[in-house]
N, CA, C and O of each residue as an XYZ file, in Angstrom:
392
protein
N       0.950     -1.054     -0.108
C      -0.065     -0.087      0.203
C       1.011      1.465     -0.071
O       0.980      2.643     -0.426
N       1.778      0.504      0.346
C       2.806      2.194      0.841
C       3.767      2.336     -0.567
O       4.751      3.072     -0.492
N       3.499      1.686     -1.747
C       3.477      2.001     -3.147
C       5.779      2.362     -3.032
O       6.630      1.681     -2.461
N       5.926      3.607     -3.816
C       7.084      4.038     -3.917
C       7.152      5.877     -3.184
O       8.114      6.623     -3.004
N       5.802      6.045     -2.948
C       6.135      7.487     -2.213
C       6.761      7.191     -1.095
O       6.817      5.994     -0.814
N       7.347      8.102     -0.232
C       8.008      8.927      0.935
C       6.783      9.367      1.716
O       6.243     10.461      1.553
N       6.419      8.523      2.497
C       5.050      9.678      3.364
C       5.773     10.451      4.214
O       6.434      9.564      4.755
N       6.175     11.605      4.794
C       6.857     12.771      5.189
C       5.586     13.753      6.265
O       4.362     13.872      6.319
N       6.445     14.131      6.775
C       5.679     14.595      8.059
C       6.455     16.494      8.195
O       7.665     16.707      8.278
N       5.300     17.666      8.181
C       5.694     18.393      8.289
C       5.483     18.642      9.665
O       4.496     18.272     10.301
N       7.015     19.662     10.362
C       6.431     19.903     11.582
C       6.482     21.194     12.277
O       7.218     22.177     12.190
N       5.599     20.920     12.902
C       5.960     22.655     14.544
C       5.981     21.777     15.504
O       5.052     21.081     15.914
N       8.085     21.869     16.181
C       8.234     21.544     17.132
C       7.909     22.857     18.340
O       8.430     23.971     18.390
N       6.989     22.322     19.140
C       6.241     23.437     20.595
C       7.318     22.609     21.796
O       7.357     21.407     22.063
N       7.898     23.415     22.204
C       8.428     23.195     23.731
C       7.943     24.256     24.696
O       8.273     25.442     24.707
N       6.927     23.498     25.673
C       6.617     23.742     26.861
C       6.525     23.225     27.967
O       5.957     22.132     27.947
N       6.826     23.540     28.836
C       6.650     22.943     30.493
C       4.973     22.309     31.103
O       4.614     22.357     32.280
N       4.035     21.662     29.776
C       3.066     21.391     30.566
C       3.355     19.817     30.850
O       3.593     19.277     31.930
N       3.246     19.133     29.301
C       3.469     17.725     29.279
C       4.085     17.360     28.460
O       4.909     18.191     28.078
N       4.101     15.442     27.405
C       4.891     15.338     26.831
C       3.953     14.725     25.887
O       3.304     13.759     26.286
N       3.798     15.135     24.732
C       2.724     14.413     23.831
C       2.891     14.988     22.178
O       3.721     15.791     21.752
N       2.339     14.629     21.802
C       2.665     14.857     19.891
C       1.330     14.740     19.701
O       0.671     13.973     20.403
N       0.817     15.430     18.803
C      -0.858     15.748     18.264
C      -0.158     15.739     16.484
O       0.926     15.894     15.922
N      -1.237     15.520     16.225
C      -0.844     16.159     14.091
C      -2.980     16.070     13.844
O      -3.986     15.476     14.232
N      -2.553     17.018     13.042
C      -3.772     17.292     11.748
C      -3.291     16.676     10.642
O      -2.255     17.245     10.299
N      -3.631     15.568      9.763
C      -4.170     15.393      9.065
C      -4.462     15.917      7.609
O      -5.589     16.357      7.386
N      -3.603     15.901      6.688
C      -3.721     17.402      5.177
C      -3.592     16.291      4.198
O      -3.032     15.212      3.999
N      -4.045     16.763      3.924
C      -4.054     15.808      1.722
C      -5.126     15.346      1.856
O      -5.705     15.475      2.935
N      -5.835     14.521      0.561
C      -6.485     13.860      0.329
C      -5.934     11.917      0.841
O      -6.623     10.905      0.710
N      -4.799     12.008      1.291
C      -4.792     10.094      1.586
C      -5.061      9.922      3.132
O      -5.285      8.715      3.227
N      -5.140     10.347      4.114
C      -5.243     10.472      5.385
C      -4.567      9.410      5.678
O      -4.149      8.717      4.750
N      -4.353      9.108      6.789
C      -3.439      7.847      7.690
C      -3.045      7.264      7.221
O      -3.761      6.979      6.261
N      -1.805      6.529      7.227
C      -1.304      4.886      6.671
C      -1.291      4.139      8.086
O      -1.460      4.463      9.261
N      -0.985      2.890      7.320
C      -0.912      1.385      8.715
C       0.697      2.675      9.494
O       1.351      3.646      9.115
N       0.599      1.882     10.560
C       0.808      2.917     11.886
C       2.622      1.790     11.699
O       2.693      0.564     11.775
N       3.677      2.670     11.482
C       5.294      2.202     11.607
C       5.647      2.289     13.053
O       4.948      2.410     14.059
N       7.368      2.160     12.804
C       7.681      2.024     14.046
C       8.578      3.312     14.302
O       9.526      3.799     13.686
N       8.028      3.597     15.234
C       8.797      5.570     15.986
C      10.430      5.267     16.045
O      11.029      6.315     16.288
N      10.921      4.637     15.960
C      12.508      4.120     16.056
C      12.837      4.240     14.290
O      13.960      4.620     13.958
N      12.238      4.041     13.663
C      12.595      4.235     12.261
C      12.282      5.654     11.427
O      12.536      5.819     10.234
N      11.730      6.552     12.242
C      11.334      8.134     11.257
C      12.436      8.814     11.217
O      13.071      9.317     12.144
N      12.662      8.806      9.945
C      13.909      9.655      9.757
C      13.290     11.346     10.390
O      12.168     11.833     10.255
N      14.332     11.834     10.983
C      14.402     13.474     10.839
C      14.909     14.249      9.813
O      16.134     14.315      9.721
N      14.076     14.975      8.860
C      15.159     15.852      8.190
C      14.648     17.041      8.144
O      13.522     17.300      8.569
N      15.514     17.965      7.567
C      16.109     19.316      7.856
C      15.468     20.299      6.740
O      15.424     21.522      6.869
N      14.846     19.387      5.327
C      14.310     19.691      4.449
C      13.559     18.732      3.693
O      13.923     17.556      3.716
N      12.193     19.209      2.782
C      11.874     18.057      2.316
C      12.329     17.286      1.210
O      12.778     17.909      0.248
N      12.293     15.943      1.170
C      13.085     14.949      0.001
C      13.462     15.262     -0.975
O      12.905     16.353     -1.099
N      14.178     15.083     -2.047
C      14.192     15.404     -3.409
C      13.075     14.663     -4.401
O      12.556     15.108     -5.425
N      12.854     13.153     -3.626
C      12.556     12.220     -4.428
C      10.630     12.351     -3.783
O      10.217     12.938     -2.782
N      10.111     11.827     -4.473
C       8.718     12.052     -4.541
C       8.336     11.392     -3.281
O       8.822     10.373     -2.789
N       7.263     12.236     -2.781
C       7.160     12.139     -0.854
C       5.511     12.521     -0.877
O       5.010     13.199     -1.774
N       5.049     12.181     -0.173
C       3.569     12.600      0.064
C       3.787     13.051      1.384
O       4.433     12.332      2.146
N       3.165     14.563      1.913
C       2.904     15.066      3.303
C       1.421     14.241      3.475
O       0.505     14.230      2.652
N       1.453     13.745      4.426
C       0.188     13.310      5.759
C       0.283     13.908      6.623
O      -0.449     13.304      7.408
N       0.705     14.804      7.189
C      -0.055     15.541      8.629
C       0.852     16.418      9.152
O       2.050     16.159      9.037
N       0.441     17.543      9.779
C       1.525     18.652     10.730
C       1.290     18.359     12.081
O       0.349     18.551     12.851
N       2.505     17.792     12.168
C       2.596     16.959     14.134
C       3.305     18.253     14.606
O       3.523     19.315     14.023
N       3.590     17.817     15.839
C       3.620     18.810     17.083
C       3.789     17.876     18.037
O       2.953     17.001     18.259
N       5.346     18.053     18.927
C       6.062     17.843     20.134
C       5.565     18.368     20.596
O       4.975     19.286     20.027
N       5.393     18.075     22.545
C       5.324     19.074     23.239
C       5.794     18.511     24.402
O       5.337     17.377     24.545
N       6.503     18.846     25.259
C       7.477     18.049     25.914
C       7.876     18.383     28.060
O       8.632     19.354     28.023
N       7.788     18.215     28.730
C       8.232     18.746     29.767
C       9.202     17.827     30.277
O       9.161     16.717     29.748
N       9.764     17.939     30.857
C      10.933     17.001     31.636
C      11.026     17.221     33.394
O      10.591     18.155     34.066
N      11.643     16.185     33.756
C      12.043     16.642     34.899
C      13.496     17.541     35.518
O      14.148     17.794     36.531
N      13.406     17.739     34.240
C      14.945     18.637     34.878
C      14.556     20.199     33.298
O      14.683     20.278     32.076
N      14.240     20.783     34.047
C      13.768     22.385     33.794
C      14.868     23.016     33.238
O      14.500     23.726     32.303
N      15.744     23.045     33.372
C      17.082     23.681     33.474
C      17.754     22.815     31.903
O      18.831     23.405     31.813
N      17.738     22.287     31.266
C      18.699     21.430     30.313
C      17.071     21.422     28.708
O      15.948     20.969     28.489
N      17.835     22.026     28.270
C      16.922     22.632     27.172
C      17.162     21.096     25.837
O      16.343     20.818     24.961
N      18.192     20.527     26.036
C      18.248     18.856     25.014
C      17.405     18.056     25.343
O      16.643     17.532     24.531
N      17.396     17.806     26.702
C      16.573     16.873     27.695
C      15.275     17.316     27.270
O      14.625     16.385     26.795
N      14.888     18.028     27.274
C      13.816     18.615     27.385
C      13.180     18.447     25.359
O      12.129     18.039     24.864
N      14.242     18.905     24.867
C      13.704     19.130     23.340
C      14.101     17.008     22.864
O      13.369     16.282     22.192
N      14.865     16.790     23.239
C      14.239     15.363     23.268
C      13.738     14.467     23.304
O      13.668     13.538     22.498
N      13.211     14.667     24.497
C      11.467     14.103     24.561
C      11.053     15.091     23.470
O      11.190     14.349     22.497
N      10.747     15.954     23.097
C       9.749     16.511     22.362
C       9.996     15.341     20.687
O       9.384     14.372     20.235
N      10.889     15.928     20.363
C      11.147     14.752     19.518
C      10.283     13.187     19.775
O       9.371     12.786     19.051
N      10.953     12.307     21.240
C      10.609     11.556     20.820
C       8.646     11.079     20.983
O       7.913     10.090     20.960
N       8.589     12.576     21.143
C       6.122     12.771     21.511
C       6.081     12.075     19.290
O       5.811     11.131     18.547
N       6.649     13.667     19.356
C       7.029     13.278     17.511
C       7.147     12.393     17.085
O       6.010     12.232     16.641
N       7.714     11.493     16.793
C       8.074     10.093     16.457
C       7.386      9.176     16.531
O       7.244      8.324     15.654
N       6.660      9.223     17.976
C       5.857      8.506     18.495
C       4.450      9.126     17.709
O       4.009      8.054     17.294
N       3.729      9.880     17.364
C       2.753     10.664     16.725
C       3.066      9.880     15.342
O       2.503      8.830     15.033
N       4.017     10.516     14.574
C       3.691     10.294     13.472
C       4.143      8.861     12.882
O       4.314      8.697     11.675
N       4.358      7.625     14.039
C       4.574      6.547     14.159
C       3.142      6.234     13.816
O       3.019      5.485     12.848
N       1.910      6.685     14.457
C       0.944      6.296     14.459
C      -0.157      6.402     13.356
O      -1.183      5.763     13.121
N       0.211      7.026     13.015
C      -0.389      8.091     11.154
C       0.054      7.207     10.363
O      -0.634      6.692      9.481
N       1.796      6.812     10.696
C       1.705      5.856      9.089
C       3.411      6.770      8.901
O       4.015      6.266      7.954
N       3.663      7.127      9.110
C       4.744      7.688      8.555
C       6.243      7.874      8.679
O       6.713      8.017      9.807
N       7.262      7.888      7.307
C       8.249      7.566      7.898
C       9.667      8.336      7.896
O      10.870      8.076      7.856
N       8.771      9.472      7.966
C       9.779     10.680      7.870
C       9.420     12.283      8.595
O       8.235     12.535      8.376
N       9.795     12.901      9.027
C       9.891     14.372      9.913
C      10.307     15.485      8.923
O      11.520     15.513      8.715
N       9.705     16.239      8.387
C      10.700     17.556      8.011
C      10.283     18.206      9.198
O       9.115     18.362      9.552
N      11.631     18.695      9.984
C      11.358     20.120     10.982
C      11.775     21.442     10.245
O      12.655     21.974      9.568
N      10.112     21.672     11.041
C       9.867     23.196     10.389
C      10.314     24.554     11.177
O      10.587     25.646     10.679
N      10.311     24.283     12.152
C      10.782     24.934     13.207
C      10.272     24.987     14.618
O       9.396     24.221     15.021
N      10.884     25.983     15.418
C      11.176     25.111     17.182
C       9.550     26.040     18.170
O       9.322     25.790     19.354
């Protein structure tokens, strides 16, 4: 069902001290795809050159037990994004902001 399309997401990364979660808004006509493995999601800084499909906008929100460690909070937000992206069937995330 995946064919040769590269399903990816445009992402807005939100880092706040509320909770750790990922949310998504499906875009386009294809809808969600079968779930993928979050550990295999690739992070990209620009859309791929090959044919791909944008399936959603995803946001990762994170709070950690160490509010003074920016890297730990960002890592938690990325994990949340990957989990949400995998849930809707993506295999890559295009990072677009913080």
